Every structure is written in C-alpha cells, then in structure tokens.
N, CA, C and O of each residue as an XYZ file, in Angstrom:
704
protein
N       0.529     11.581     30.695
C       0.814     10.947     29.420
C       2.220     11.359     28.969
O       2.629     12.509     29.127
N       2.924     10.414     28.420
C       4.280     10.647     27.951
C       4.257     11.519     26.692
O       3.537     11.240     25.732
N       5.074     12.592     26.726
C       5.106     13.535     25.596
C       5.589     12.866     24.307
O       5.112     13.193     23.221
N       6.541     11.924     24.428
C       7.060     11.268     23.226
C       5.992     10.374     22.578
O       5.956     10.243     21.355
N       5.121      9.759     23.397
C       4.040      8.951     22.828
C       3.069      9.839     22.064
O       2.634      9.498     20.963
N       2.735     10.974     22.654
C       1.828     11.909     21.992
C       2.426     12.396     20.672
O       1.718     12.519     19.673
N       3.737     12.672     20.673
C       4.421     13.103     19.455
C       4.388     11.994     18.405
O       4.146     12.263     17.229
N       4.628     10.748     18.823
C       4.598      9.615     17.888
C       3.213      9.467     17.284
O       3.085      9.242     16.081
N       2.181      9.588     18.094
C       0.815      9.457     17.584
C       0.486     10.584     16.608
O      -0.128     10.357     15.566
N       0.901     11.800     16.960
C       0.664     12.927     16.046
C       1.404     12.706     14.730
O       0.861     12.950     13.653
N       2.660     12.238     14.829
C       3.465     11.983     13.630
C       2.799     10.927     12.747
O       2.760     11.076     11.526
N       2.280      9.868     13.353
C       1.577      8.824     12.595
C       0.316      9.377     11.944
O       0.059      9.126     10.767
N      -0.473     10.133     12.714
C      -1.695     10.715     12.165
C      -1.360     11.612     10.983
O      -1.991     11.510      9.931
N      -0.371     12.491     11.145
C      -0.011     13.430     10.082
C       0.520     12.697      8.851
O       0.176     13.052      7.724
N       1.361     11.671      9.061
C       1.939     10.932      7.947
C       0.834     10.271      7.116
O       0.841     10.374      5.889
N      -0.109      9.598      7.772
C      -1.161      8.907      7.025
C      -2.201      9.870      6.478
O      -2.789      9.612      5.427
N      -2.433     10.966      7.168
C      -3.331     11.985      6.623
C      -2.734     12.550      5.337
O      -3.426     12.668      4.326
N      -1.445     12.899      5.377
C      -0.754     13.450      4.211
C      -0.734     12.445      3.054
O      -1.035     12.804      1.916
N      -0.386     11.211      3.336
C      -0.326     10.189      2.292
C      -1.691     10.009      1.636
O      -1.789      9.899      0.414
N      -2.728      9.980      2.442
C      -4.061      9.742      1.896
C      -4.683     10.983      1.289
O      -5.680     10.883      0.574
N      -4.120     12.151      1.557
C      -4.545     13.354      0.848
C      -3.859     13.454     -0.513
O      -4.424     14.004     -1.458
N      -2.637     12.921     -0.611
C      -1.849     13.041     -1.840
C      -2.012     11.868     -2.801
O      -1.635     11.978     -3.968
N      -2.560     10.759     -2.343
C      -2.759      9.601     -3.216
C      -4.220      9.192     -3.176
O      -4.946      9.507     -2.233
N      -4.632      8.491     -4.206
C      -6.054      8.185     -4.321
C      -6.412      6.735     -4.068
O      -7.595      6.393     -4.067
N      -5.427      5.866     -3.854
C      -5.762      4.457     -3.617
C      -4.675      3.794     -2.799
O      -3.569      4.318     -2.672
N      -5.000      2.629     -2.239
C      -4.037      1.866     -1.453
C      -2.769      1.548     -2.228
O      -1.676      1.870     -1.761
N      -2.879      0.921     -3.410
C      -1.667      0.601     -4.161
C      -0.862      1.842     -4.555
O       0.369      1.801     -4.550
N      -1.524      2.920     -4.888
C      -0.803      4.130     -5.280
C      -0.103      4.785     -4.091
O       0.868      5.520     -4.274
N      -0.577      4.529     -2.894
C       0.017      5.159     -1.715
C       1.273      4.448     -1.233
O       2.011      4.996     -0.415
N       1.528      3.247     -1.720
C       2.649      2.456     -1.227
C       3.983      3.168     -1.466
O       4.849      3.155     -0.592
N       4.157      3.781     -2.626
C       5.415      4.484     -2.909
C       5.663      5.639     -1.972
O       6.777      5.801     -1.474
N       4.656      6.443     -1.722
C       4.805      7.571     -0.804
C       4.995      7.092      0.631
O       5.786      7.664      1.381
N       4.276      6.051      1.009
C       4.440      5.487      2.350
C       5.862      4.965      2.531
O       6.457      5.126      3.596
N       6.398      4.345      1.495
C       7.781      3.862      1.542
C       8.722      5.028      1.848
O       9.568      4.937      2.737
N       8.568      6.107      1.112
C       9.433      7.286      1.287
C       9.276      7.895      2.681
O      10.257      8.333      3.282
N       8.057      7.923      3.191
C       7.774      8.568      4.478
C       8.159      7.708      5.678
O       8.452      8.242      6.747
N       8.163      6.380      5.518
C       8.332      5.529      6.698
C       9.667      4.789      6.775
O      10.209      4.626      7.868
N      10.205      4.341      5.654
C      11.437      3.549      5.688
C      12.606      4.434      6.104
O      12.869      5.479      5.508
N      13.291      3.987      7.135
C      14.413      4.732      7.674
C      14.009      5.756      8.722
O      14.864      6.302      9.418
N      12.712      6.020      8.841
C      12.236      6.999      9.823
C      11.536      6.314     10.986
O      11.835      6.587     12.149
N      10.599      5.418     10.667
C       9.909      4.708     11.736
C       9.966      3.193     11.576
O       9.523      2.458     12.459
N      10.512      2.719     10.446
C      10.642      1.277     10.255
C      11.735      0.974      9.231
O      12.139      1.837      8.452
N      12.200     -0.270      9.253
C      13.221     -0.690      8.298
C      12.553     -1.110      6.995
O      11.333     -1.266      6.928
N      13.362     -1.290      5.972
C      12.822     -1.714      4.686
C      12.218     -3.111      4.774
O      11.186     -3.379      4.159
N      12.845     -3.995      5.527
C      12.289     -5.351      5.654
C      10.954     -5.322      6.405
O      10.053     -6.093      6.074
N      10.810     -4.452      7.405
C       9.522     -4.306      8.084
C       8.470     -3.766      7.114
O       7.313     -4.185      7.153
N       8.873     -2.837      6.244
C       7.944     -2.271      5.267
C       7.466     -3.352      4.300
O       6.272     -3.451      4.020
N       8.384     -4.152      3.795
C       8.019     -5.227      2.873
C       7.087     -6.213      3.576
O       6.125     -6.699      2.981
N       7.378     -6.504      4.844
C       6.522     -7.396      5.624
C       5.111     -6.801      5.775
O       4.114     -7.512      5.644
N       5.043     -5.505      6.047
C       3.739     -4.843      6.219
C       2.927     -4.889      4.927
O       1.735     -5.196      4.955
N       3.559     -4.588      3.804
C       2.848     -4.599      2.522
C       2.439     -6.020      2.157
O       1.319     -6.246      1.698
N       3.332     -6.971      2.357
C       2.994     -8.371      2.071
C       1.853     -8.861      2.944
O       0.929     -9.515      2.460
N       1.917     -8.547      4.232
C       0.857     -8.943      5.160
C      -0.472     -8.320      4.766
O      -1.513     -8.975      4.826
N      -0.440     -7.067      4.368
C      -1.688     -6.386      4.016
C      -2.315     -6.971      2.756
O      -3.532     -6.895      2.587
N      -1.514     -7.549      1.871
C      -2.057     -8.159      0.659
C      -2.665     -9.529      0.924
O      -3.548     -9.964      0.183
N      -2.211    -10.214      1.962
C      -2.708    -11.551      2.263
C      -4.034    -11.483      3.017
O      -4.914    -12.316      2.802
N      -4.179    -10.504      3.892
C      -5.386    -10.386      4.709
C      -6.499     -9.705      3.910
O      -6.231     -8.854      3.062
N      -7.737    -10.082      4.185
C      -8.847     -9.436      3.476
C      -9.064     -8.007      3.977
O      -8.761     -7.685      5.126
N      -9.587     -7.169      3.103
C      -9.903     -5.794      3.480
C      -9.059     -4.790      2.725
O      -8.301     -5.145      1.823
N      -9.201     -3.541      3.103
C      -8.505     -2.443      2.446
C      -7.007     -2.488      2.719
O      -6.574     -2.502      3.872
N      -6.226     -2.509      1.653
C      -4.765     -2.564      1.793
C      -4.230     -1.354      2.548
O      -3.395     -1.503      3.440
N      -4.693     -0.177      2.209
C      -4.188      1.046      2.848
C      -4.466      1.043      4.346
O      -3.612      1.446      5.136
N      -5.635      0.599      4.735
C      -5.971      0.590      6.157
C      -5.180     -0.473      6.910
O      -4.777     -0.254      8.052
N      -4.956     -1.620      6.278
C      -4.175     -2.677      6.934
C      -2.727     -2.242      7.107
O      -2.133     -2.479      8.159
N      -2.154     -1.610      6.090
C      -0.778     -1.118      6.200
C      -0.704     -0.038      7.274
O       0.242     -0.015      8.062
N      -1.685      0.852      7.315
C      -1.705      1.910      8.332
C      -1.720      1.307      9.730
O      -0.969      1.740     10.604
N      -2.559      0.323      9.939
C      -2.622     -0.305     11.260
C      -1.326     -1.020     11.598
O      -0.859     -0.939     12.734
N      -0.734     -1.718     10.635
C       0.518     -2.437     10.865
C       1.633     -1.460     11.232
O       2.338     -1.657     12.222
N       1.789     -0.407     10.432
C       2.835      0.585     10.683
C       2.556      1.326     11.991
O       3.468      1.540     12.790
N       1.307      1.715     12.208
C       0.948      2.414     13.434
C       1.219      1.586     14.672
O       1.717      2.107     15.670
N       0.900      0.307     14.619
C       1.151     -0.570     15.762
C       2.647     -0.740     15.999
O       3.108     -0.730     17.140
N       3.407     -0.898     14.907
C       4.861     -1.056     15.042
C       5.497      0.180     15.675
O       6.453      0.059     16.442
N       4.980      1.359     15.363
C       5.572      2.597     15.862
C       4.991      3.061     17.196
O       5.694      3.686     17.990
N       3.712      2.761     17.451
C       3.089      3.329     18.642
C       2.100      2.441     19.361
O       1.243      2.947     20.086
N       2.189      1.133     19.187
C       1.288      0.230     19.891
C      -0.142      0.346     19.386
O      -0.385      0.793     18.265
N      -1.081     -0.062     20.226
C      -2.489     -0.053     19.849
C      -2.981      1.366     19.561
O      -3.711      1.589     18.595
N      -2.583      2.318     20.395
C      -2.982      3.710     20.156
C      -2.386      4.225     18.846
O      -3.034      4.999     18.142
N      -1.174      3.814     18.512
C      -0.549      4.191     17.242
C      -1.311      3.614     16.063
O      -1.479      4.283     15.043
N      -1.776      2.373     16.194
C      -2.561      1.747     15.125
C      -3.868      2.506     14.908
O      -4.268      2.757     13.771
N      -4.527      2.867     16.005
C      -5.795      3.605     15.885
C      -5.574      5.005     15.320
O      -6.384      5.491     14.531
N      -4.486      5.652     15.718
C      -4.165      6.993     15.216
C      -3.862      6.955     13.722
O      -4.358      7.786     12.961
N      -3.045      5.986     13.305
C      -2.720      5.840     11.883
C      -3.977      5.505     11.082
O      -4.161      5.995      9.968
N      -4.834      4.673     11.652
C      -6.084      4.314     10.992
C      -6.977      5.538     10.801
O      -7.583      5.706      9.743
N      -7.059      6.386     11.813
C      -7.861      7.609     11.698
C      -7.294      8.522     10.615
O      -8.042      9.032      9.780
N      -5.977      8.731     10.623
C      -5.344      9.570      9.597
C      -5.518      9.001      8.207
O      -5.604      9.740      7.226
N      -5.569      7.677      8.128
C      -5.710      7.016      6.839
C      -7.155      7.004      6.341
O      -7.395      7.087      5.136
N      -8.104      6.903      7.245
C      -9.509      6.775      6.841
C     -10.206      8.112      6.615
O     -11.168      8.181      5.851
N      -9.747      9.147      7.251
C     -10.427     10.440      7.152
C     -10.433     11.018      5.728
O     -11.508     11.351      5.230
N      -9.295     11.152      5.057
C      -9.312     11.732      3.707
C     -10.148     10.954      2.687
O     -10.917     11.570      1.949
N     -10.025      9.619      2.617
C     -10.842      8.939      1.613
C     -12.340      9.008      1.909
O     -13.158      9.005      0.990
N     -12.691      9.068      3.178
C     -14.106      9.163      3.515
C     -14.684     10.487      3.033
O     -15.745     10.518      2.410
N     -13.983     11.576      3.324
C     -14.445     12.899      2.873
C     -14.382     12.978      1.349
O     -15.304     13.487      0.712
N     -13.297     12.475      0.770
C     -13.149     12.492     -0.691
C     -14.269     11.711     -1.373
O     -14.812     12.147     -2.388
N     -14.607     10.556     -0.808
C     -15.648      9.737     -1.419
C     -16.984     10.473     -1.426
O     -17.744     10.380     -2.389
N     -17.259     11.186     -0.376
C     -18.499     11.959     -0.345
C     -18.494     13.033     -1.441
O     -19.499     13.229     -2.124
N     -17.375     13.717     -1.604
C     -17.269     14.770     -2.623
C     -17.329     14.180     -4.030
O     -18.039     14.696     -4.893
N     -16.580     13.094     -4.261
C     -16.556     12.467     -5.583
C     -17.933     11.913     -5.944
O     -18.361     12.016     -7.094
N     -18.616     11.335     -4.984
C     -19.953     10.808     -5.244
C     -20.900     11.910     -5.702
O     -21.688     11.722     -6.629
N     -20.815     13.046     -5.049
C     -21.645     14.179     -5.466
C     -21.260     14.664     -6.864
O     -22.134     14.987     -7.670
N     -19.954     14.718     -7.158
C     -19.492     15.168     -8.479
C     -19.909     14.186     -9.573
O     -20.376     14.597    -10.636
N     -19.741     12.900     -9.314
C     -20.131     11.900    -10.322
C     -21.628     11.951    -10.569
O     -22.077     11.865    -11.712
N     -22.370     12.087     -9.540
C     -23.824     12.205     -9.692
C     -24.175     13.389    -10.582
O     -25.081     13.317    -11.413
N     -23.437     14.482    -10.389
C     -23.701     15.699    -11.160
C     -23.230     15.587    -12.620
O     -23.918     16.050    -13.530
N     -22.048     14.965    -12.846
C     -21.435     14.928    -14.179
C     -21.554     13.579    -14.891
O     -20.922     13.401    -15.932
N     -22.313     12.647    -14.394
C     -22.329     11.290    -14.934
C     -22.731     11.200    -16.405
O     -22.353     10.243    -17.081
N     -23.464     12.140    -16.902
C     -23.898     12.081    -18.294
C     -23.002     12.872    -19.249
O     -23.279     12.930    -20.447
N     -21.950     13.472    -18.739
C     -21.046     14.256    -19.584
C     -20.137     13.315    -20.377
O     -19.647     12.334    -19.818
N     -19.898     13.586    -21.662
C     -19.073     12.684    -22.484
C     -17.593     12.637    -22.070
O     -16.937     11.622    -22.307
N     -17.065     13.667    -21.480
C     -15.650     13.691    -21.105
C     -15.346     12.787    -19.913
O     -14.179     12.480    -19.670
N     -16.356     12.354    -19.166
C     -16.127     11.541    -17.962
C     -15.474     10.200    -18.300
O     -14.585      9.762    -17.570
N     -15.884      9.540    -19.373
C     -15.274      8.257    -19.765
C     -13.803      8.433    -20.120
O     -12.979      7.592    -19.761
N     -13.463      9.509    -20.815
C     -12.066      9.777    -21.156
C     -11.215     10.055    -19.938
O     -10.064      9.624    -19.868
N     -11.765     10.763    -18.988
C     -11.041     11.079    -17.752
C     -10.681      9.795    -17.001
O      -9.542      9.617    -16.569
N     -11.647      8.919    -16.852
C     -11.407      7.660    -16.138
C     -10.438      6.780    -16.926
O      -9.565      6.145    -16.335
N     -10.582      6.737    -18.244
C      -9.663      5.957    -19.080
C      -8.236      6.463    -19.012
O      -7.300      5.674    -19.139
N      -8.047      7.754    -18.818
C      -6.707      8.314    -18.697
C      -6.048      8.012    -17.371
O      -4.820      7.969    -17.291
N      -6.820      7.805    -16.340
C      -6.256      7.515    -15.020
C      -5.742      6.083    -14.892
O      -4.784      5.837    -14.160
N      -6.356      5.151    -15.583
C      -5.992      3.745    -15.427
C      -4.518      3.458    -15.716
O      -3.875      2.790    -14.906
N      -3.948      3.930    -16.836
C      -2.531      3.640    -17.076
C      -1.607      4.305    -16.051
O      -0.548      3.764    -15.731
N      -1.996      5.458    -15.542
C      -1.161      6.141    -14.548
C      -1.073      5.330    -13.255
O      -0.001      5.242    -12.657
N      -2.160      4.751    -12.827
C      -2.153      3.919    -11.621
C      -1.291      2.677    -11.850
O      -0.538      2.276    -10.963
N      -1.394      2.070    -13.026
C      -0.579      0.894    -13.335
C       0.912      1.224    -13.293
O       1.709      0.433    -12.789
N       1.289      2.383    -13.816
C       2.703      2.798    -13.805
C       3.177      3.034    -12.377
O       4.290      2.641    -12.026
N       2.356      3.667    -11.550
C       2.740      3.896    -10.151
C       3.026      2.582     -9.432
O       4.009      2.474     -8.699
N       2.181      1.598     -9.636
C       2.380      0.297     -8.996
C       3.651     -0.370     -9.528
O       4.406     -0.956     -8.751
N       3.895     -0.293    -10.817
C       5.097     -0.896    -11.411
C       6.368     -0.242    -10.884
O       7.356     -0.933    -10.632
N       6.362      1.077    -10.713
C       7.544      1.783    -10.196
C       7.871      1.322     -8.784
O       9.038      1.086     -8.469
N       6.869      1.190     -7.933
C       7.094      0.723     -6.566
C       7.635     -0.707     -6.582
O       8.557     -1.031     -5.833
N       7.068     -1.557     -7.429
C       7.546     -2.935     -7.522
C       9.010     -2.976     -7.951
O       9.792     -3.749     -7.398
N       9.386     -2.162     -8.918
C      10.787     -2.129     -9.355
C      11.711     -1.657     -8.244
O      12.797     -2.209     -8.069
N      11.299     -0.644     -7.491
C      12.123     -0.158     -6.379
C      12.323     -1.238     -5.327
O      13.431     -1.424     -4.823
N      11.256     -1.945     -4.997
C      11.380     -3.012     -4.009
C      12.270     -4.141     -4.532
O      13.084     -4.685     -3.786
N      12.118     -4.491     -5.808
C      12.917     -5.574     -6.373
C      14.390     -5.187     -6.452
O      15.262     -6.005     -6.157
N      14.672     -3.959     -6.844
C      16.064     -3.505     -6.941
C      16.747     -3.437     -5.589
O      17.957     -3.641     -5.492
N      15.983     -3.153     -4.549
C      16.582     -3.026     -3.220
C      16.851     -4.377     -2.576
O      17.536     -4.454     -1.555
N      16.319     -5.440     -3.162
C      16.544     -6.766     -2.601
C      18.027     -7.115     -2.724
O      18.587     -7.100     -3.820
N      18.649     -7.425     -1.601
C      20.092     -7.683     -1.586
C      20.463     -8.963     -2.323
O      21.542     -9.059     -2.906
N      19.577     -9.934     -2.295
C      19.880    -11.220     -2.916
C      19.121    -11.422     -4.225
O      18.721    -12.540     -4.549
N      18.922    -10.334     -4.981
C      18.236    -10.460     -6.265
C      19.033    -11.418     -7.142
O      20.225    -11.223     -7.381
N      18.368    -12.428     -7.602
C      19.071    -13.466     -8.349
C      18.105    -14.143     -9.305
O      16.970    -13.705     -9.493
N      18.587    -15.217     -9.901
C      17.744    -16.009    -10.790
C      16.572    -16.597    -10.015
O      15.485    -16.764    -10.567
N      16.786    -16.911     -8.738
C      15.694    -17.450     -7.921
C      14.585    -16.409     -7.762
O      13.400    -16.738     -7.831
N      14.979    -15.151     -7.549
C      13.984    -14.078     -7.415
C      13.227    -13.887     -8.720
O      12.009    -13.712     -8.718
N      13.946    -13.919     -9.827
C      13.300    -13.790    -11.133
C      12.347    -14.953    -11.403
O      11.288    -14.765    -12.002
N      12.724    -16.152    -10.960
C      11.875    -17.324    -11.119
C      10.567    -17.134    -10.341
O       9.490    -17.413    -10.866
N      10.657    -16.665     -9.106
C       9.453    -16.432     -8.301
C       8.602    -15.338     -8.937
O       7.378    -15.456     -8.990
N       9.245    -14.273     -9.422
C       8.497    -13.184    -10.071
C       7.777    -13.686    -11.316
O       6.610    -13.358    -11.529
N       8.455    -14.473    -12.136
C       7.838    -15.001    -13.366
C       6.697    -15.960    -13.037
O       5.644    -15.913    -13.672
N       6.901    -16.822    -12.054
C       5.842    -17.763    -11.666
C       4.635    -17.013    -11.105
O       3.491    -17.384    -11.369
N       4.890    -15.965    -10.335
C       3.795    -15.161     -9.773
C       3.022    -14.459    -10.880
O       1.791    -14.431    -10.861
N       3.738    -13.894    -11.841
C       3.089    -13.223    -12.963
C       2.250    -14.215    -13.770
O       1.133    -13.899    -14.181
N       2.788    -15.408    -13.993
C       2.036    -16.433    -14.730
C       0.783    -16.837    -13.958
O      -0.285    -16.992    -14.551
N       0.902    -17.008    -12.655
C      -0.256    -17.390    -11.848
C      -1.327    -16.304    -11.883
O      -2.516    -16.605    -11.986
N      -0.909    -15.044    -11.797
C      -1.870    -13.939    -11.867
C      -2.526    -13.876    -13.243
O      -3.724    -13.615    -13.352
N      -1.737    -14.115    -14.298
C      -2.276    -14.100    -15.664
C      -3.304    -15.209    -15.872
O      -4.223    -15.064    -16.678
N      -3.148    -16.319    -15.143
C      -4.104    -17.431    -15.256
C      -5.306    -17.238    -14.334
O      -6.184    -18.097    -14.263
N      -5.342    -16.113    -13.632
C      -6.522    -15.811    -12.820
C      -6.442    -16.237    -11.370
O      -7.461    -16.246    -10.679
N      -5.261    -16.592    -10.888
C      -5.135    -16.971     -9.479
C      -5.351    -15.743     -8.597
O      -4.913    -14.650     -8.955
N      -6.020    -15.901     -7.449
C      -6.233    -14.755     -6.552
C      -4.900    -14.238     -5.998
O      -4.018    -15.023     -5.650
N      -4.765    -12.917     -5.922
C      -3.520    -12.294     -5.478
C      -3.053    -12.805     -4.105
O      -1.865    -13.090     -3.957
N      -3.924    -12.935     -3.102
C      -3.439    -13.454     -1.810
C      -2.857    -14.857     -1.919
O      -1.874    -15.173     -1.248
N      -3.454    -15.702     -2.757
C      -2.945    -17.055     -2.945
C      -1.572    -17.018     -3.624
O      -0.684    -17.793     -3.271
N      -1.401    -16.128     -4.587
C      -0.107    -15.980     -5.269
C       0.959    -15.531     -4.267
O       2.082    -16.036     -4.298
N       0.625    -14.591     -3.383
C       1.591    -14.118     -2.388
C       1.990    -15.220     -1.413
O       3.169    -15.375     -1.097
N       1.016    -15.981     -0.938
C       1.332    -17.081     -0.021
C       2.180    -18.119     -0.737
O       3.156    -18.617     -0.176
N       1.816    -18.450     -1.975
C       2.600    -19.413     -2.750
C       4.021    -18.939     -2.974
O       4.963    -19.720     -2.842
N       4.191    -17.645     -3.317
C       5.530    -17.091     -3.527
C       6.340    -17.138     -2.230
O       7.538    -17.421     -2.248
N       5.680    -16.861     -1.113
C       6.372    -16.950      0.179
C       6.839    -18.357      0.483
O       7.954    -18.566      0.962
N       5.964    -19.334      0.198
C       6.339    -20.729      0.453
C       7.483    -21.176     -0.462
O       8.402    -21.867     -0.024
N       7.418    -20.779     -1.723
C       8.513    -21.088     -2.653
C       9.794    -20.408     -2.182
O      10.875    -20.991     -2.255
N       9.669    -19.175     -1.702
C      10.834    -18.438     -1.187
C      11.487    -19.156     -0.020
O      12.713    -19.171      0.095
N      10.676    -19.754      0.847
C      11.235    -20.512      1.965
C      12.117    -21.632      1.449
O      13.206    -21.870      1.972
N      11.637    -22.322      0.414
C      12.421    -23.412     -0.154
C      13.655    -22.941     -0.910
O      14.704    -23.581     -0.836
N      13.548    -21.838     -1.632
C      14.667    -21.390     -2.465
C      15.707    -20.556     -1.718
O      16.871    -20.546     -2.118
N      15.331    -19.865     -0.659
C      16.260    -18.940      0.009
C      16.689    -19.420      1.391
O      17.034    -18.602      2.244
N      16.672    -20.705      1.624
C      17.128    -21.245      2.917
C      18.581    -21.074      3.104
O      19.122    -21.473      4.135
C-alpha cells in the first residue's frame, strides 16, 4: 500500500473526526470545514461545489460533504474514511445526549438551554454565508438579485433544494 494514500486517508479521518467533535450539526460545521479544507485539500470553488451539491441531494449534509471531500482527496477509500470520521462523533454523542435528555427532560432549565442555542446556530450559518459571498470574485448586482430572490423563495416556503437548483439555473443565465 502506498504510504501517501494511507497518510491522506488518516488526514481525512482526523479532519472530519475533529470537525464533528467541535461542531454539533452539518450547517454549523461548514465554517470549520472551510478553514480545514480550502487551500489544503481543495480549492474554494470545489468547496462551494461540495456544499451546494450536498444541499441538493437528500440526506445528511455533513455526511454528503464528507463523502464529496473525501472522494476528491482520496478516491473511494477517502470517501469511506471521511464518512467514518464524520459519522463516529455524532453517533456516540447522540447516544450520550439521548441518555442525558431522558434523565433531565422534566427540568425547567432545559427549555431555556435549547432556546439559547437556536440563535447561536443561526449566527454561525450567517457568518459562513457572508464569508462565501464576500469571497465571490464577481459579486455584483446580479449576485444580490439571486440572493434576494432566494431569500424571498425561502420565505414563501419553497424547499431549500429547489431554491438552490433555481438559483443555479438563474446563475447560468446571468453569469454567461
């Protein structure tokens, strides 16, 4: 077995294990994944493609991004390695959290704790979106138009994958 392949697989496993130990959800992990992967194992455009692709396909966003990045860096074995690193922490965490919730479900502070986490997750997602938008080389009125139309579609209840596909199709027409 090639030593560099083994190193790449270990690096992928460690990167996704670390990301999934430090973040609690797929959307919240995108910022850390960006920092860990862009410029090291993939370009920014590949990263945007991976995140966009993961939002269009059904299933867990974090696992889809892990497989996409893992495959790009290490082939099929890289995808499986990244998937293992990505799935292990949430699986163990879910078992622990389930036991804790079962134990503390009747405590009055539990509702406040969950209510306090919601705005923090929203801010994390907004920060990543701003970073991606600012890094776009051709940020223009056309980009703002697509962003506003996407926000309006989401506000009217359109499914997120449909909004992403629609924005991509509009982008094809506007950025030719």
